[in-house]
N, C-alpha and C positions, 0 to 999 in steps of 0.2 A: 504493500500499500504505501502510495507516495506521502511524503512528509510535508510539514511548512515549510521546512529547509531547503526543500528542492527548487532550485531555481533554473530549470533547464529550460530550453527555448520550445515552442510548440513542434519546431520543425524536427526535435528530437522524437519521432514517432515509433509506435512499436513495429513499424515496417522496417525503419532504418536501425531499431536495435535487433532487429532479427538479421537484419543482413550483416551485422558483424560479428553473428555467430557464423562462424564457417562451416559450420554442420548442418546447416539448413540452406537449403536451395529452392529459391522462391522464384516461380516461373513469373515470366513479365506480363501475363495475360493475367494473372491473380493480382499483380502489383496495380494495373491498370482498374481492376475491379474495385479494389480498395480506394484508390482515389476518387472513383466514381461514388462511392457508398459515403466517403467523407464529406464530398461536395453537396450532396443530397442534404446529409443531416444538418450541414452548416445552414443551408437555405430553410430547412423546415422547422429547426428548432433554434435557430441564431446562434452567435459564437459567444454570448455572453452566459456564464454558468455561476450559479451559487450555491456554495458548499456551507452547512450547517454545522457546526461543532456540537456533536451530540453531549459532550462532557460539561457543556457552559453551565454556570450556576444560574438558577433562576433569576436570582437577584439583580445579575448582570445582563441580563435579556433585554432586549428592547421590546417591550410588549405591544406597540404600534406597529410592529413590521407589517405590513399590509399582505406579505407572501405567508403569515401566519395565522390561521383559523383561532378566532378569537372567541372565547367563551364566559360568560358570566361566572366568577367564582362563587363558590355556596355561601362561603361564611360573610361576604362582605359586597357581593356584586360586583367587584372591581373586574374589567375584561382582562382576562388572563392566556397565553396561548393552550389551544387543548392540550390535556394530559394535566392540567396544574388547576383544573378549576373546582376540586373537589378532593383536598389533601386532608388526610386523617386528622382531626383536629384533637388538641391537646389543651387543657384547661387549667392553670397552674395558679394556685393560691401565692398570693405576693402580698407581704406587710405593708402597713403603711404610720406605724408608729414615728413618731418625730426621729428618734434616734436610730430609725431604720433607713431614713434618706440620705442619699438620693437613690432610687432603685434603678434596675436595669432591665431593658427589655421592653418596658410599657409602652414606649413610643412605637414598638414594631407590633404591638398585638393587633389583631384584626377586628377583635368585639373585648369589651372589657366591661365587666361589671363593681360596681362599687357600692357596698352596703355597711352599715353598722357592725361591730365585732361587739365590743362590750367597754365599759369605761368610757363612751362617747369616741373611740378610736375606729377608723374605717379601714377595711381589707379590700383586697381586688381579687377577681377572679379574670385572668387573662388568657383568652383563647388565641391559641397561634394553629393557623391551619393555611399559610400559603406557601409553605415548603422552601421559604427562603434560609438562609443560614443566619443565627441569631448567636452570637459567642457567649452571652450571659444573661441569664434571666434568674430576675429574685428581688431581692431576699425571699425564699421561700417559706410559707410559713402554715399553720397547722388549719384543719378542716375545722368545718362549723355546718350544720345540718341543713340551711336554706340555701348555701351554695351547691349541697349536690343536685337540688332540683333542676339547678342551670346547667350544669354539667350533665343531667342526665338528659334533658331534653335535645342537647346537640350528640349525644349517644359520646361524647369525648372520655379521652383517656383524663382521670382527676388526678391532680399532681399535687401533693401537701407532703407536710411534716409530722406524724401526729393528729391530733384532733380531739376535742370536747369527747367526752364519755359516748355521748348519745349519737355523734357524727361517726365516730368508729363503729358503733353498732349499726347502725344504718347503712353502711357502705355497702356491705355483703348482702344486706335482706332488698336494698334496691338494684341488684345487681350492676352497681357500678364498676367500671375498669379502673382498677385503683391502682396508683403508683405512691405507695406511702414510703417515703425515704427511709424509715425504720428497717423496710425490708428490701429494698432496692437501692444501698449506698452507693454503688459503682455509678449510677446516674447522678450522681450529685457530688459537691464538693465543699469544703468551708473553706471560707477567702480569710486568709490569717491576718490582715489589715483589718480586719472588723469583729468586735465583741462577740460572743454568742449569746443569745440564739439568732442576731440578727447578720448573721453571715453565712446562710445556706443557698447555695445557687446551683444552677442547671443550665444545659445548653440546648439548641435545636439540634445538635447530633448527638447529644447523650438522651434526649426524650425519642429521637427519632429510632437508636438502637432499641431502647425497652420496648418499643412498640413492635418491632421487628421480633425480639425476643418473646414477646407474649403473645406474638401471631394477632395482632389486632390491627385494621384498617386492610388494604394501604390506603383505603378511599373514606371518607364520610358517609354517615347513614342520619341524614337528618334534614328536615324542609329548610329552605331557604324563605327569607322574607323577601316582600317584593321590592323592586328598585327600578326607579324612573332612568329613563337615558338622556334627559336633558336637562340640566342645571339652570336656576332661575335664580341668580345672585342677586340680593339687597343692595342698594346703594348707601344703606345707613351702617353705622357702626353701633353694635349692643353688647351689653356685657349679661350674662345670665349669671346669677348669684345663689348659692345653695349654700345652708347653713346646717351642717350635720351635727352639731355639737359645740366646741367651743373655737374661737379662733384661728386655731393651730390645725383644724379640720373644715375651715370655709372654702369652699369651691367655687371658682370663677371661670367660666367661658366666654371669652370674647373674641365679637365674631370679626372675621377680616374679609371686606369685600373684594380684595384683590385676589384673592386665592380661594374665596368661597368656603372657608372653613374657621374652626374655632379653634383658640390657643387656649391652653389650658393652665389654670392659674390655682395656686394652693397657699392660704396662710400668707395671701396678699402678694404673692410673688410669682414669678414664671414657674410652673411644673418642669424641671429639665431632669434629665437621667445623669447618671453618672458619667456619662461619655459626653455631658454638654448638650445633648439634643433637647430640643422642645416636644411637650406633647401636642399634636394638632388633631382634631378629629372631624370629619364630614357631618356627622348625626350626633347629636345629645339628646337622650331619653330621660326624662324625670318619671319614674313609676313609683307612684305612692301607696305602700303596702302595710298593714295593720301590724304592728310591732308590739311584742311584750316580753317581760323577763321570764327566762325558760327555766331558770336554776339558783341556787344560793350563791351560785358563783358570778351573778350577773350576766351570764350568756343570754344570748338575745334569742326568739323565736320570731321568724319574719313569715308570713303568711305569702306564698309565691305560687301558692294553686288557687284559682279561683278569679276576681275580677277586680277592677278598681280604677282609679282617677289616673291619667296620665298628661304628660305635656312632653311634646316633640319638637326639637329645633332643628332645623337646618335651611339653607337658603337664606339666613337671617331671619327665618319668622320663627313664630310660636304657633303651634297649633295645640288646641286643647281637646283632650279626648279620653281615651281609657284604654286599659290593657286586659286580656284574657289569656288564661291557662287553664283549659279544662282539667287536664290532668298531669301527673307528672311528667310523663313522658313527651306530651305534645309540647310544640313550639310556644313560647310567649309571642302573642300577637298584639298589634296596636293600631288602634283605629281613630278616626277622627269623631267629631262631634255628630257626624251624618251617619255612623257606622260604616265607613268606608275604610278597608285596610290601608294604611299608610303604607305610599311608596317615599322609600328613605334614597339618598343619592348615595352614589355608588363609593364606597370605602369605608373607612372605620367607624365604629359608633360606641359610644361610652354609654352604657346605662346607670343611671344613679338611681337605687332603690332608696328612697327617703321613708321617714315615720308618717302617716298621715296628718300627724298636728305640725308637720313643718311647714314652711312656706317658702315660696321661691320668687324672685324679683326677674324682670328682664328687660331693661331700660338704658 
């Protein structure tokens, strides 16, 4: 097979190579026939040839290549080359204590759920299903019961380290594809520059190895949301403000009309990763859910199955509506006030799950 280092002229044809081999004699008639076939091929197929590197990393692909069939990615609706539209999802618990910041990998997630854990602290469930290489994801933290429902509706691998007693009991009962660091330590590492327990990390490569080893995937098995083909950006800059608890967990999304997306802020500052990159998202959903104390340790229970109020934000606009999730396995879906299912912009969505007594502003 020819390599990229070969610089031979087109004149160095197969015929000439054969000629140099003294053991082979080629009749003149055959040579004439070869030349005629070559000329016909040049006229019919053209002289330009495109070579595709099959080993090319998806993160380096030009997904706008008109020569490649484009399909909507199941997890976020983005148009990607065929074969990359339904990668098996992994859902990683990532902590958000002040001492755990900055995080790694959140800016690369395709879908993120944020909800209260306990003590007014929020925690993330970051879903990765793009097939892209992500070197560092974390800090990985423990399981809570309601996050299981979001992982289940995606049929995702649930990645965590330990968890509340109830969550650990429910994981096998719900038939969750479990990747607990306690029993899968080769798929994680502890960062020496951080103090435990806020120093546990994984990567897309380590997670992919786990998926293969456990014979999950290789494709996803969940229903996609609806996505629209055309964006309608607003010209007005607005800020969405959510108050989970204290100022340390106040969240803002500032709309950028030029890019038609939202920049995430936390505790009054832009939410940046350990590598200095900001979090941006195409869509924000605020889902109001009934919340109560579940045990003496002040752990919470959040009702994720059923229905309730919701507000959706994209294109700089606010849509007031509802959310519905009939069963644990069914996908949570969002509707406008007329009952029509929301069509999101193609790209990342952040779902902010707030107690019903919280309010938000968008101004």
